[in-house]
Backbone and ligand atoms as CSV (ligand in chain L), in Angstrom:
chain,resi,resn,atom,element,x,y,z
A,1,UNK,N,N,16.091,-2.563,-0.549
A,1,UNK,CA,C,14.695,-2.544,-1.310
A,1,UNK,C,C,13.481,-2.572,-0.272
A,2,UNK,N,N,12.693,-1.913,-0.841
A,2,UNK,CA,C,11.209,-1.808,0.117
A,2,UNK,C,C,10.478,-2.959,-0.118
A,3,UNK,N,N,9.753,-3.379,0.757
A,3,UNK,CA,C,8.923,-4.583,0.733
A,3,UNK,C,C,7.714,-4.333,0.068
A,4,UNK,N,N,7.448,-2.946,0.193
A,4,UNK,CA,C,6.189,-2.424,-0.492
A,4,UNK,C,C,6.331,-1.212,-1.207
A,5,UNK,N,N,6.166,-1.050,-2.473
A,5,UNK,CA,C,6.384,-0.007,-3.125
A,5,UNK,C,C,5.137,0.710,-3.870
A,6,UNK,N,N,5.389,2.033,-4.296
A,6,UNK,CA,C,4.235,2.792,-4.915
A,6,UNK,C,C,3.787,1.732,-6.167
A,7,UNK,N,N,2.541,1.850,-6.385
A,7,UNK,CA,C,1.512,1.229,-7.475
A,7,UNK,C,C,1.294,-0.144,-7.065
A,8,UNK,N,N,1.871,-0.664,-5.872
A,8,UNK,CA,C,1.643,-2.173,-5.477
A,8,UNK,C,C,0.316,-2.245,-4.892
A,9,UNK,N,N,-0.384,-3.566,-5.245
A,9,UNK,CA,C,-1.518,-3.734,-4.680
A,9,UNK,C,C,-1.381,-4.412,-3.360
A,10,UNK,N,N,-1.915,-4.064,-2.204
A,10,UNK,CA,C,-1.742,-4.474,-0.897
A,10,UNK,C,C,-3.173,-4.717,-0.349
A,11,UNK,N,N,-2.713,-5.387,0.727
A,11,UNK,CA,C,-4.037,-5.833,1.828
A,11,UNK,C,C,-3.787,-4.997,3.177
A,12,UNK,N,N,-4.863,-4.796,3.771
A,12,UNK,CA,C,-4.734,-4.332,4.975
A,12,UNK,C,C,-5.047,-5.609,6.025
A,13,UNK,N,N,-4.032,-5.442,6.917
A,13,UNK,CA,C,-3.977,-6.798,7.974
A,13,UNK,C,C,-4.831,-6.575,9.337
A,14,UNK,N,N,-4.622,-5.135,9.752
A,14,UNK,CA,C,-5.240,-4.878,11.062
A,14,UNK,C,C,-6.055,-3.762,10.948
A,15,UNK,N,N,-7.027,-3.471,11.934
A,15,UNK,CA,C,-7.792,-2.444,12.292
A,15,UNK,C,C,-8.906,-2.243,11.314
A,16,UNK,N,N,-9.417,-1.179,11.240
A,16,UNK,CA,C,-10.986,-0.663,10.715
A,16,UNK,C,C,-11.061,-1.295,9.211
A,17,UNK,N,N,-9.884,-1.258,8.281
A,17,UNK,CA,C,-10.065,-1.612,6.933
A,17,UNK,C,C,-9.511,-2.857,6.804
A,18,UNK,N,N,-9.223,-3.928,7.674
A,18,UNK,CA,C,-8.881,-5.147,7.747
A,18,UNK,C,C,-9.440,-5.989,6.483
A,19,UNK,N,N,-8.555,-6.434,5.675
A,19,UNK,CA,C,-8.980,-7.494,4.523
A,19,UNK,C,C,-9.417,-6.510,3.296
A,20,UNK,N,N,-9.315,-5.454,3.435
A,20,UNK,CA,C,-9.539,-4.535,2.397
A,20,UNK,C,C,-8.176,-4.474,1.548
A,21,UNK,N,N,-8.481,-4.371,0.144
A,21,UNK,CA,C,-7.342,-4.062,-0.869
A,21,UNK,C,C,-7.304,-2.827,-1.279
A,22,UNK,N,N,-6.012,-2.326,-1.765
A,22,UNK,CA,C,-5.912,-0.995,-2.324
A,22,UNK,C,C,-4.732,-0.999,-2.862
A,23,UNK,N,N,-4.489,0.184,-3.749
A,23,UNK,CA,C,-3.342,0.279,-4.381
A,23,UNK,C,C,-2.262,1.682,-3.745
A,24,UNK,N,N,-1.376,1.203,-3.665
A,24,UNK,CA,C,-0.356,2.064,-2.849
A,24,UNK,C,C,-0.051,3.299,-3.842
A,25,UNK,N,N,-0.454,4.673,-3.284
A,25,UNK,CA,C,-0.354,5.950,-3.802
A,25,UNK,C,C,1.165,6.535,-3.626
A,26,UNK,N,N,1.614,6.281,-2.399
A,26,UNK,CA,C,2.754,6.779,-2.068
A,26,UNK,C,C,3.486,6.065,-0.721
A,27,UNK,N,N,4.781,6.039,-0.873
A,27,UNK,CA,C,5.300,5.324,0.376
A,27,UNK,C,C,6.188,6.424,0.811
A,28,UNK,N,N,6.159,6.584,2.157
A,28,UNK,CA,C,6.883,7.435,3.193
A,28,UNK,C,C,7.902,6.675,3.925
A,29,UNK,N,N,9.223,6.266,3.266
A,29,UNK,CA,C,9.851,5.455,4.209
A,29,UNK,C,C,10.624,5.911,5.156
A,30,UNK,N,N,10.606,7.422,5.337
A,30,UNK,CA,C,11.175,7.783,6.669
A,30,UNK,C,C,10.281,7.747,7.791
A,31,UNK,N,N,8.966,7.547,7.578
A,31,UNK,CA,C,8.050,7.279,8.647
A,31,UNK,C,C,7.503,5.999,8.741
A,32,UNK,N,N,8.057,5.002,7.844
A,32,UNK,CA,C,7.529,3.664,7.612
A,32,UNK,C,C,5.861,3.628,7.396
A,33,UNK,N,N,5.361,4.647,6.659
A,33,UNK,CA,C,3.936,4.739,6.177
A,33,UNK,C,C,3.840,4.735,4.799
A,34,UNK,N,N,2.618,4.144,4.199
A,34,UNK,CA,C,2.273,4.498,3.123
A,34,UNK,C,C,0.809,5.168,2.837
A,35,UNK,N,N,0.525,5.604,1.752
A,35,UNK,CA,C,-0.901,6.075,1.754
A,35,UNK,C,C,-1.383,5.058,0.527
A,36,UNK,N,N,-2.550,4.741,0.864
A,36,UNK,CA,C,-3.297,3.515,0.025
A,36,UNK,C,C,-4.836,4.033,-0.283
A,37,UNK,N,N,-4.737,3.839,-1.695
A,37,UNK,CA,C,-6.221,4.203,-2.166
A,37,UNK,C,C,-7.263,3.528,-1.597
A,38,UNK,N,N,-8.316,4.483,-1.038
A,38,UNK,CA,C,-9.407,3.849,-0.333
A,38,UNK,C,C,-9.536,3.501,0.799
A,39,UNK,N,N,-8.094,3.311,1.648
A,39,UNK,CA,C,-7.959,2.782,2.637
A,39,UNK,C,C,-7.659,3.798,3.748
A,40,UNK,N,N,-8.204,3.538,5.189
A,40,UNK,CA,C,-8.007,4.443,6.105
A,40,UNK,C,C,-8.522,6.127,5.741
A,41,UNK,N,N,-9.524,5.921,5.122
A,41,UNK,CA,C,-10.032,7.161,4.532
A,41,UNK,C,C,-10.523,8.288,6.091
A,42,UNK,N,N,-10.108,9.628,5.912
A,42,UNK,CA,C,-10.465,10.485,6.662
A,42,UNK,C,C,-11.146,11.519,5.944
A,43,UNK,N,N,-12.175,12.244,6.770
A,43,UNK,CA,C,-12.840,13.191,6.268
A,43,UNK,C,C,-12.111,14.615,6.493
A,44,UNK,N,N,-11.780,15.495,5.906
A,44,UNK,CA,C,-11.185,16.660,6.141
A,44,UNK,C,C,-12.149,17.882,5.704
A,45,UNK,N,N,-12.098,18.733,6.715
A,45,UNK,CA,C,-12.911,19.966,6.299
A,45,UNK,C,C,-12.193,20.824,5.625
A,46,UNK,N,N,-12.403,21.222,4.455
A,46,UNK,CA,C,-11.503,22.271,3.861
A,46,UNK,C,C,-12.211,23.438,3.468
A,47,UNK,N,N,-11.633,24.357,3.318
A,47,UNK,CA,C,-12.313,25.920,3.071
A,47,UNK,C,C,-11.996,26.066,1.788
A,48,UNK,N,N,-13.001,26.853,1.096
A,48,UNK,CA,C,-13.233,27.031,-0.219
A,48,UNK,C,C,-11.777,27.907,-0.591
A,49,UNK,N,N,-11.194,27.484,-1.684
A,49,UNK,CA,C,-10.076,28.222,-2.139
A,49,UNK,C,C,-10.104,28.087,-3.555
A,50,UNK,N,N,-8.804,28.712,-4.173
A,50,UNK,CA,C,-8.623,28.932,-5.598
A,50,UNK,C,C,-8.611,27.327,-6.127
A,51,UNK,N,N,-7.816,26.309,-5.606
A,51,UNK,CA,C,-7.712,25.285,-6.143
A,51,UNK,C,C,-8.904,24.387,-6.014
A,52,UNK,N,N,-9.532,24.746,-4.682
A,52,UNK,CA,C,-10.927,23.761,-4.298
A,52,UNK,C,C,-12.063,24.663,-4.300
A,53,UNK,N,N,-12.708,24.820,-5.434
A,53,UNK,CA,C,-13.912,25.824,-5.512
A,53,UNK,C,C,-14.969,25.392,-4.516
A,54,UNK,N,N,-15.117,24.284,-4.427
A,54,UNK,CA,C,-16.211,23.695,-3.486
A,54,UNK,C,C,-16.040,23.874,-2.420
A,55,UNK,N,N,-14.981,23.365,-1.714
A,55,UNK,CA,C,-14.729,23.322,-0.299
A,55,UNK,C,C,-15.449,22.514,0.510
A,56,UNK,N,N,-15.704,22.320,1.786
A,56,UNK,CA,C,-16.657,21.405,2.417
A,56,UNK,C,C,-15.846,20.194,2.823
A,57,UNK,N,N,-16.502,19.089,2.900
A,57,UNK,CA,C,-15.997,17.745,3.296
A,57,UNK,C,C,-15.328,17.065,2.310
A,58,UNK,N,N,-14.033,16.764,2.634
A,58,UNK,CA,C,-13.300,16.084,1.399
A,58,UNK,C,C,-12.748,14.595,2.238
A,59,UNK,N,N,-12.947,13.498,1.588
A,59,UNK,CA,C,-12.473,12.240,2.073
A,59,UNK,C,C,-11.160,12.272,1.602
A,60,UNK,N,N,-10.107,11.774,2.222
A,60,UNK,CA,C,-8.831,11.250,1.590
A,60,UNK,C,C,-8.116,10.338,2.488
A,61,UNK,N,N,-7.235,9.423,1.996
A,61,UNK,CA,C,-6.575,8.437,2.693
A,61,UNK,C,C,-5.536,9.172,3.728
A,62,UNK,N,N,-5.512,8.679,4.870
A,62,UNK,CA,C,-4.564,8.822,5.763
A,62,UNK,C,C,-3.254,7.860,5.900
A,63,UNK,N,N,-1.991,8.220,6.234
A,63,UNK,CA,C,-0.865,7.275,6.160
A,63,UNK,C,C,-1.276,5.882,7.002
A,64,UNK,N,N,-0.908,4.859,6.538
A,64,UNK,CA,C,-1.066,3.513,7.095
A,64,UNK,C,C,0.544,3.100,7.379
A,65,UNK,N,N,0.647,2.329,8.599
A,65,UNK,CA,C,1.766,1.865,8.787
A,65,UNK,C,C,2.138,0.572,8.082
A,66,UNK,N,N,3.475,0.493,7.445
A,66,UNK,CA,C,3.610,-0.527,6.601
A,66,UNK,C,C,3.666,-1.927,6.962
A,67,UNK,N,N,3.919,-1.970,8.374
A,67,UNK,CA,C,3.562,-3.234,9.197
A,67,UNK,C,C,2.243,-3.756,9.120
A,68,UNK,N,N,1.354,-2.924,8.810
A,68,UNK,CA,C,-0.100,-3.087,8.716
A,68,UNK,C,C,-0.373,-3.670,7.505
A,69,UNK,N,N,0.311,-3.716,6.547
A,69,UNK,CA,C,-0.087,-3.952,5.236
A,69,UNK,C,C,0.840,-5.351,4.706
A,70,UNK,N,N,-0.110,-5.813,3.885
A,70,UNK,CA,C,0.753,-7.040,3.168
A,70,UNK,C,C,0.639,-6.844,1.697
A,71,UNK,N,N,1.642,-7.268,0.923
A,71,UNK,CA,C,1.692,-7.341,-0.599
A,71,UNK,C,C,0.483,-8.412,-1.114
A,72,UNK,N,N,-0.108,-7.893,-2.120
A,72,UNK,CA,C,-1.050,-9.031,-2.661
A,72,UNK,C,C,-0.453,-9.919,-3.609
A,73,UNK,N,N,-0.545,-11.311,-3.386
A,73,UNK,CA,C,-0.073,-12.234,-4.315
A,73,UNK,C,C,-1.157,-12.820,-5.110
A,74,UNK,N,N,-1.177,-12.538,-6.603
A,74,UNK,CA,C,-2.273,-12.909,-7.374
A,74,UNK,C,C,-2.480,-14.296,-7.553
A,75,UNK,N,N,-1.345,-14.988,-7.378
A,75,UNK,CA,C,-1.423,-16.604,-7.451
A,75,UNK,C,C,-1.947,-17.223,-6.120
A,76,UNK,N,N,-1.723,-16.831,-4.964
A,76,UNK,CA,C,-2.321,-17.075,-3.800
A,76,UNK,C,C,-3.777,-16.443,-3.645
A,77,UNK,N,N,-3.944,-15.329,-3.982
A,77,UNK,CA,C,-5.340,-14.666,-3.902
A,77,UNK,C,C,-5.502,-14.186,-2.350
A,78,UNK,N,N,-4.319,-13.780,-1.937
A,78,UNK,CA,C,-4.229,-13.150,-0.642
A,78,UNK,C,C,-2.919,-12.312,-0.443
A,79,UNK,N,N,-3.099,-11.765,0.743
A,79,UNK,CA,C,-1.828,-10.788,1.218
A,79,UNK,C,C,-0.750,-11.811,1.798
A,80,UNK,N,N,0.408,-11.698,1.335
A,80,UNK,CA,C,1.516,-12.637,1.641
A,80,UNK,C,C,2.588,-12.009,2.332
A,81,UNK,N,N,3.575,-12.629,2.812
A,81,UNK,CA,C,4.762,-12.117,3.380
A,81,UNK,C,C,5.883,-12.155,2.028
A,82,UNK,N,N,6.551,-11.137,2.140
A,82,UNK,CA,C,7.703,-10.958,0.833
A,82,UNK,C,C,8.779,-11.554,1.265
A,83,UNK,N,N,9.454,-12.078,0.380
A,83,UNK,CA,C,10.996,-12.462,0.384
A,83,UNK,C,C,11.670,-11.682,-0.577
A,84,UNK,N,N,13.014,-11.986,-0.592
A,84,UNK,CA,C,14.009,-11.416,-1.711
A,84,UNK,C,C,14.655,-12.302,-2.304
A,85,UNK,N,N,15.010,-12.333,-3.767
A,85,UNK,CA,C,15.775,-13.384,-4.263
A,85,UNK,C,C,16.692,-12.558,-5.402
A,86,UNK,N,N,17.675,-13.024,-5.910
A,86,UNK,CA,C,18.542,-12.203,-6.692
A,86,UNK,C,C,18.525,-13.200,-7.947
A,87,UNK,N,N,18.152,-12.574,-9.160
A,87,UNK,CA,C,18.061,-13.400,-10.296
A,87,UNK,C,C,19.522,-13.604,-10.778
A,88,UNK,N,N,19.629,-14.425,-11.765
A,88,UNK,CA,C,21.068,-14.730,-12.556
A,88,UNK,C,C,21.775,-13.559,-13.068
A,89,UNK,N,N,21.035,-12.383,-13.515
A,89,UNK,CA,C,21.694,-11.155,-14.055
A,89,UNK,C,C,22.115,-10.235,-12.669
A,90,UNK,N,N,21.705,-10.553,-11.378
A,90,UNK,CA,C,22.261,-9.817,-10.322
A,90,UNK,C,C,21.140,-8.853,-9.818
A,91,UNK,N,N,19.941,-8.836,-10.738
A,91,UNK,CA,C,18.958,-7.709,-10.072
A,91,UNK,C,C,18.052,-8.564,-8.860
A,92,UNK,N,N,17.534,-7.737,-8.208
A,92,UNK,CA,C,16.938,-8.262,-6.808
A,92,UNK,C,C,15.329,-8.284,-7.195
A,93,UNK,N,N,14.655,-9.152,-6.967
A,93,UNK,CA,C,13.234,-9.225,-6.953
A,93,UNK,C,C,12.522,-9.666,-5.793
A,94,UNK,N,N,11.035,-9.159,-5.795
A,94,UNK,CA,C,10.656,-9.593,-4.507
A,94,UNK,C,C,9.878,-10.965,-4.912
A,95,UNK,N,N,9.545,-11.704,-3.876
A,95,UNK,CA,C,8.879,-13.303,-4.220
A,95,UNK,C,C,7.799,-13.344,-2.860
A,96,UNK,N,N,6.991,-14.079,-3.481
A,96,UNK,CA,C,5.930,-14.624,-2.333
A,96,UNK,C,C,6.641,-15.553,-1.582
A,97,UNK,N,N,6.551,-15.662,-0.277
A,97,UNK,CA,C,7.170,-16.604,0.581
A,97,UNK,C,C,6.187,-17.778,0.556
A,98,UNK,N,N,5.120,-17.704,0.119
A,98,UNK,CA,C,4.292,-18.874,0.163
A,98,UNK,C,C,4.295,-19.790,-1.073
A,99,UNK,N,N,4.192,-19.108,-2.416
A,99,UNK,CA,C,4.026,-19.826,-3.657
A,99,UNK,C,C,5.410,-19.411,-4.337
A,100,UNK,N,N,6.228,-18.763,-3.825
A,100,UNK,CA,C,7.582,-18.310,-4.547
A,100,UNK,C,C,7.383,-17.598,-5.888
A,101,UNK,N,N,6.192,-17.336,-6.158
A,101,UNK,CA,C,5.840,-16.461,-7.205
A,101,UNK,C,C,6.758,-15.022,-7.321
A,102,UNK,N,N,7.194,-14.670,-8.501
A,102,UNK,CA,C,7.900,-13.567,-8.540
A,102,UNK,C,C,6.983,-12.039,-8.476
A,103,UNK,N,N,7.188,-11.321,-7.649
A,103,UNK,CA,C,6.168,-10.090,-7.494
A,103,UNK,C,C,6.710,-9.013,-7.981
A,104,UNK,N,N,7.918,-8.963,-8.535
A,104,UNK,CA,C,8.427,-7.595,-9.217
A,104,UNK,C,C,9.273,-6.844,-8.158
L,1,ZN,ZN,ZN,1.934,-16.367,-3.560
Protein backbone atom coordinates (compact mmCIF):
# COMPACT_ATOMS: atom_id res chain seq x y z
CA UNK A 1 0.00 0.00 0.00
CA UNK A 2 1.26 3.42 -0.90
CA UNK A 3 1.93 6.18 1.55
CA UNK A 4 0.54 8.73 -0.86
CA UNK A 5 -2.29 8.10 -3.28
CA UNK A 6 -4.30 9.86 -5.93
CA UNK A 7 -6.65 12.61 -4.63
CA UNK A 8 -4.69 12.95 -1.38
CA UNK A 9 -4.04 16.37 0.10
CA UNK A 10 -0.29 16.71 0.50
CA UNK A 11 2.26 19.25 1.68
CA UNK A 12 5.60 19.96 0.05
CA UNK A 13 8.50 19.50 2.46
CA UNK A 14 11.45 20.84 0.49
CA UNK A 15 12.33 23.04 -2.44
CA UNK A 16 10.75 25.98 -4.17
CA UNK A 17 7.19 25.09 -3.14
CA UNK A 18 8.00 24.18 0.46
CA UNK A 19 4.97 24.54 2.72
CA UNK A 20 2.48 24.60 -0.14
CA UNK A 21 -0.48 22.28 -0.21
CA UNK A 22 -1.99 20.56 -3.18
CA UNK A 23 -4.04 17.63 -4.34
CA UNK A 24 -2.36 14.62 -5.90
CA UNK A 25 -3.38 14.31 -9.54
CA UNK A 26 -1.45 11.16 -10.32
CA UNK A 27 1.05 8.85 -8.65
CA UNK A 28 3.81 7.24 -10.69
CA UNK A 29 4.92 4.38 -8.42
CA UNK A 30 7.53 3.10 -10.86
CA UNK A 31 9.35 6.44 -10.61
CA UNK A 32 8.48 7.20 -6.96
CA UNK A 33 6.98 10.45 -8.18
CA UNK A 34 3.63 12.19 -8.13
CA UNK A 35 1.95 15.05 -9.92
CA UNK A 36 0.42 17.57 -7.52
CA UNK A 37 -2.04 20.28 -8.47
CA UNK A 38 -0.40 23.72 -8.48
CA UNK A 39 2.96 22.40 -7.24
CA UNK A 40 6.27 22.44 -9.09
CA UNK A 41 4.67 24.28 -12.00
CA UNK A 42 6.67 24.54 -15.17
CA UNK A 43 5.90 26.55 -18.26
CA UNK A 44 5.81 24.65 -21.48
CA UNK A 45 5.82 26.21 -24.86
CA UNK A 46 3.28 24.39 -26.93
CA UNK A 47 2.55 24.58 -30.58
CA UNK A 48 -0.88 25.35 -31.89
CA UNK A 49 -2.71 22.08 -32.56
CA UNK A 50 -6.12 20.55 -33.02
CA UNK A 51 -6.44 19.90 -29.28
CA UNK A 52 -4.88 23.16 -28.24
CA UNK A 53 -6.20 25.97 -30.44
CA UNK A 54 -4.36 28.70 -28.58
CA UNK A 55 -0.87 27.28 -28.30
CA UNK A 56 1.69 29.45 -26.55
CA UNK A 57 2.86 29.04 -22.98
CA UNK A 58 1.04 26.60 -20.75
CA UNK A 59 1.83 26.08 -17.06
CA UNK A 60 1.55 22.55 -15.80
CA UNK A 61 2.81 20.58 -12.82
CA UNK A 62 6.00 18.55 -13.13
CA UNK A 63 6.43 15.33 -11.14
CA UNK A 64 7.65 15.62 -7.54
CA UNK A 65 9.50 12.89 -5.67
CA UNK A 66 7.23 11.23 -3.11
CA UNK A 67 9.94 11.65 -0.49
CA UNK A 68 9.50 15.42 -0.77
CA UNK A 69 5.80 15.20 0.05
CA UNK A 70 3.92 14.56 3.28
CA UNK A 71 0.31 13.60 3.71
CA UNK A 72 -1.85 16.35 5.19
CA UNK A 73 -3.47 15.53 8.53
CA UNK A 74 -6.59 17.66 9.10
CA UNK A 75 -6.42 17.11 12.84
CA UNK A 76 -2.78 18.16 13.20
CA UNK A 77 -3.14 20.89 10.57
CA UNK A 78 0.19 19.95 9.01
CA UNK A 79 1.97 17.41 6.88
CA UNK A 80 2.72 14.30 8.86
CA UNK A 81 4.43 10.95 8.67
CA UNK A 82 2.17 8.09 7.78
CA UNK A 83 1.86 4.81 9.62
CA UNK A 84 -0.24 1.80 8.80
CA UNK A 85 -2.60 -0.19 10.92
CA UNK A 86 -4.88 -3.12 10.31
CA UNK A 87 -8.53 -2.87 11.30
CA UNK A 88 -10.47 -5.68 12.92
CA UNK A 89 -11.97 -6.67 9.58
CA UNK A 90 -8.46 -7.08 8.17
CA UNK A 91 -8.40 -3.98 5.97
CA UNK A 92 -5.36 -1.77 6.11
CA UNK A 93 -5.61 1.95 6.76
CA UNK A 94 -3.15 4.80 6.93
CA UNK A 95 -2.81 6.67 10.17
CA UNK A 96 -1.15 9.87 11.31
CA UNK A 97 1.94 8.95 13.33
CA UNK A 98 1.44 12.01 15.47
CA UNK A 99 -2.21 12.00 16.52
CA UNK A 100 -3.11 8.49 15.30
CA UNK A 101 -6.01 9.84 13.27
CA UNK A 102 -7.13 7.47 10.52
CA UNK A 103 -6.33 9.01 7.16
CA UNK A 104 -8.01 6.42 4.94
ZN1 LIG B 1 -2.44 14.05 12.88
